[in-house]
VEXKOL-581570 format. One record per residue: chain; x negated, y negated, z negated of N, C-alpha, C in turn; residue number from 1. Coordinates in steps of 0.001 Angstrom, whole numbers, plus 500000, padded with zeros to 6 digits. Atoms other than C-alpha are relative to their C-alpha. Last residue first. Example, Ala and Ser with C-alpha at 12.3 -4.5 7.8 and 13.67 -1.06 7.14 Angstrom:
VEXKOL-581570
PT  c  nc1  nc2  nc3  cac1  cac2  cac3  cc1  cc2  cc3  k
PT  A  500820  501190  500060  486330  501060  492860  500770  498910  499270  2 $
PT  A  499110  501190  500000  487700  504500  492200  499100  498800  500000  1 $
This chain:
VEXKOL-581570
PT  c  nc1  nc2  nc3  cac1  cac2  cac3  cc1  cc2  cc3  k
PT  A  499579  501227  500620  548261  506153  551170  500776  499159  500831  101 $
PT  A  498941  500525  499146  547200  509665  551618  500508  498719  499365  100 $
PT  A  498977  500730  500743  543864  510465  550052  501018  499450  500990  99 $
PT  A  499594  501197  499300  541894  513120  551837  501115  499332  499234  98 $
PT  A  498569  500318  500070  540125  515655  549679  500283  498675  500688  97 $
PT  A  499742  501007  501025  536638  516536  550950  501493  499706  499975  96 $
PT  A  499388  501245  499518  536289  519740  552874  500279  499058  498824  95 $
PT  A  498669  500213  500538  533842  522254  551458  500583  498710  500559  94 $
PT  A  499016  500225  498941  530930  522930  553791  501415  499793  499475  93 $
PT  A  500293  501211  499246  528124  522495  551234  501078  499663  501025  92 $
PT  A  499930  501157  500879  529448  524964  548679  499783  498703  500765  91 $
PT  A  498612  500234  500381  530192  527596  551275  500156  498782  499111  90 $
PT  A  499258  500539  498850  526726  527285  552769  501467  499715  499675  89 $
PT  A  500305  501385  499662  525147  527578  549292  500751  499497  501234  88 $
PT  A  499012  500979  500409  526957  530724  548151  499716  498573  500441  87 $
PT  A  498623  499616  499696  525128  533524  549951  500972  498852  499720  86 $
PT  A  499822  499879  498552  521616  532053  550095  501460  500279  500347  85 $
PT  A  500186  501313  499406  521723  530869  546479  500242  500046  501513  84 $
PT  A  498812  500792  500326  523167  534149  545247  499905  498613  500623  83 $
PT  A  498896  499471  499191  520440  536069  547078  501264  499189  499741  82 $
PT  A  500227  500406  498604  517757  533842  545557  501130  500472  500901  81 $
PT  A  499728  501436  499897  519200  534264  542058  499809  499501  501432  80 $
PT  A  498545  500164  500087  519305  538050  542482  500386  498531  500105  79 $
PT  A  499438  499587  498713  515662  538063  543660  501520  499828  500002  78 $
PT  A  500332  501059  499038  514603  536054  540611  500581  500340  501367  77 $
PT  A  499123  501133  500281  516487  538507  538378  499705  498830  500934  76 $
PT  A  498637  499664  499588  514840  541498  540043  500939  498823  499738  75 $
PT  A  499929  500128  498538  511392  539878  539757  501395  500336  500505  74 $
PT  A  500142  501400  499616  511873  539330  536023  500108  499832  501513  73 $
PT  A  498766  500698  500359  513219  542830  535385  499933  498534  500434  72 $
PT  A  498963  499559  499067  510320  544397  537295  501326  499292  499713  71 $
PT  A  500319  500622  498721  507808  542334  535322  501047  500377  501042  70 $
PT  A  499548  501396  500009  509531  543337  532083  499697  499277  501317  69 $
PT  A  498556  500076  500160  509154  547053  533017  500509  498546  499909  68 $
PT  A  499257  499809  498749  505641  546896  534435  501503  499781  499831  67 $
PT  A  500014  498624  499500  503927  545421  531382  500888  500099  501230  66 $
PT  A  498765  499646  499316  503089  541795  530643  499885  501410  500571  65 $
PT  A  499277  499025  500811  500253  541520  528139  501302  500449  500646  64 $
PT  A  500851  498816  500138  497937  539833  530669  500690  501092  499186  63 $
PT  A  499950  499191  498781  500738  537475  531678  499127  501239  499897  62 $
PT  A  498666  499426  499859  501208  536222  528126  500072  500908  501229  61 $
PT  A  499851  498956  501021  497483  535752  527590  501358  500681  500122  60 $
PT  A  500818  498843  499585  497185  533874  530888  500135  501138  499005  59 $
PT  A  499306  499373  498870  500087  531630  529941  499233  501231  500461  58 $
PT  A  498835  499291  500516  498521  530929  526561  500772  500714  501095  57 $
PT  A  500513  498857  500753  495192  530070  528145  501159  500818  499441  56 $
PT  A  500288  498908  499069  496939  527892  530699  499453  501225  499292  55 $
PT  A  498762  499391  499522  498454  525767  527973  499706  501195  500894  54 $
PT  A  499408  500535  498789  495231  524983  526177  501223  500779  500431  53 $
PT  A  498766  500750  500210  492813  526182  523552  500526  499522  501341  52 $
PT  A  498899  499316  499317  490251  528954  524036  501333  499289  499772  51 $
PT  A  500317  499728  498600  487177  526870  523270  501199  500584  500752  50 $
PT  A  500403  498619  499711  488577  525493  520043  499803  500216  501496  49 $
PT  A  498861  499112  499788  488657  521701  519724  499514  501410  500335  48 $
PT  A  500008  498859  500914  485620  520036  518208  501137  500976  500261  47 $
PT  A  501124  499134  499653  484938  517654  521113  499994  501262  499150  46 $
PT  A  499626  499079  498923  488416  516215  520726  498855  500917  500399  45 $
PT  A  500519  500415  498697  487506  514723  517363  500327  501040  501070  44 $
PT  A  501060  499108  499561  489839  515706  514526  499482  499540  501354  43 $
PT  A  499639  499082  498915  491807  512788  513238  498798  500827  500424  42 $
PT  A  500536  500449  498720  490710  511400  509869  500407  500979  501089  41 $
PT  A  501273  499389  499655  492995  512387  507050  499542  499466  501354  40 $
PT  A  499926  499106  498853  495671  509970  506018  498617  500558  500311  39 $
PT  A  500431  500673  498779  495317  508529  502550  500025  501030  501124  38 $
PT  A  500946  499235  499186  497362  509869  499733  499604  499161  501196  37 $
PT  A  500101  500444  498599  499025  507871  497002  498951  500826  500713  36 $
PT  A  499208  499167  499092  499716  509881  493849  499916  499599  501461  35 $
PT  A  500516  498641  499970  496907  508423  491747  500725  500857  501041  34 $
PT  A  501307  499981  499347  497726  504816  492591  499455  501420  500124  33 $
PT  A  499811  500341  498592  501399  505316  491752  498670  500077  500750  32 $
PT  A  499435  498829  499315  500589  507115  488516  500173  499739  501485  31 $
PT  A  501047  498977  500002  498317  504258  487393  500483  501249  500747  30 $
PT  A  500948  500390  498946  500922  501673  488405  498869  501019  500120  29 $
PT  A  499338  499796  498704  503541  503518  486363  499054  499649  501140  28 $
PT  A  499969  498558  499745  501187  503738  483372  500646  500307  501350  27 $
PT  A  501368  499566  499711  500421  500018  483547  499964  501488  500318  26 $
PT  A  500346  500491  498674  504133  499205  483799  498594  500447  500389  25 $
PT  A  499221  499203  499047  504912  501405  480802  499657  499582  501431  24 $
PT  A  500605  498657  499968  502099  499865  478761  500708  500881  501034  23 $
PT  A  501157  499982  499107  503257  496354  479715  499337  501367  500072  22 $
PT  A  501265  500159  500717  506652  496996  478095  498812  500085  500968  21 $
PT  A  500802  498797  499886  509584  496463  480442  498676  499786  499271  20 $
PT  A  500771  499777  501210  511732  493651  479130  499196  501281  500048  19 $
PT  A  499524  498785  500643  514364  493817  481829  499207  500320  498747  18 $
PT  A  499422  500283  501305  513713  490194  482740  500523  501225  499291  17 $
PT  A  498594  499602  499991  513234  490862  486436  500670  499791  498650  16 $
PT  A  499113  501158  500022  510043  488806  486453  501474  500379  499902  15 $
PT  A  500229  500759  501233  507789  491750  485453  500935  498801  499894  14 $
PT  A  499666  499177  501163  509263  494078  488047  499834  499192  498723  13 $
PT  A  498550  499783  500029  509338  491491  490816  500402  500791  498766  12 $
PT  A  499353  501246  500385  505777  490335  490038  501513  500183  499885  11 $
PT  A  500314  500236  501414  504463  493899  490101  500704  498742  499516  10 $
PT  A  499230  499030  500784  506272  494575  493375  499756  499779  498515  9 $
PT  A  498591  500405  499970  504930  491368  494922  500864  500938  499167  8 $
PT  A  499853  501145  500898  501388  492234  493804  501441  499516  499957  7 $
PT  A  500135  499495  501364  501653  495670  495422  500181  498862  498989  6 $
PT  A  498734  499335  500325  502961  494129  498612  499967  500499  498557  5 $
PT  A  498952  501012  500109  500030  491729  498766  501328  500629  499574  4 $
PT  A  500090  500688  501292  497480  494450  497958  501128  498992  499838  3 $
PT  A  500824  501202  499992  498498  496627  500885  500105  499257  498668  2 $
PT  A  499138  501166  500000  500000  500000  500000  499091  498771  500000  1 $
């Protein structure tokens, strides 16, 4: 917390007229300072692991791919292509509604 904000909070608490004992305020400020964490420094990009990256994960996934899931994937892609070829001409040649007026 910046020093200015901290001073404003202390002034607001002491000026509020609630009669807070100075020992309590000192203890609260001590706890606040102790509990504050500072952000860790970012890791330099030179230290990243050698095997990091998107393509590495894709390669690992494809290397573990067996015949059965590969066959299912190619069959589903083929089914989508057939559906696209069969239904696309009908979808494009639909007549537009004519408004009578």
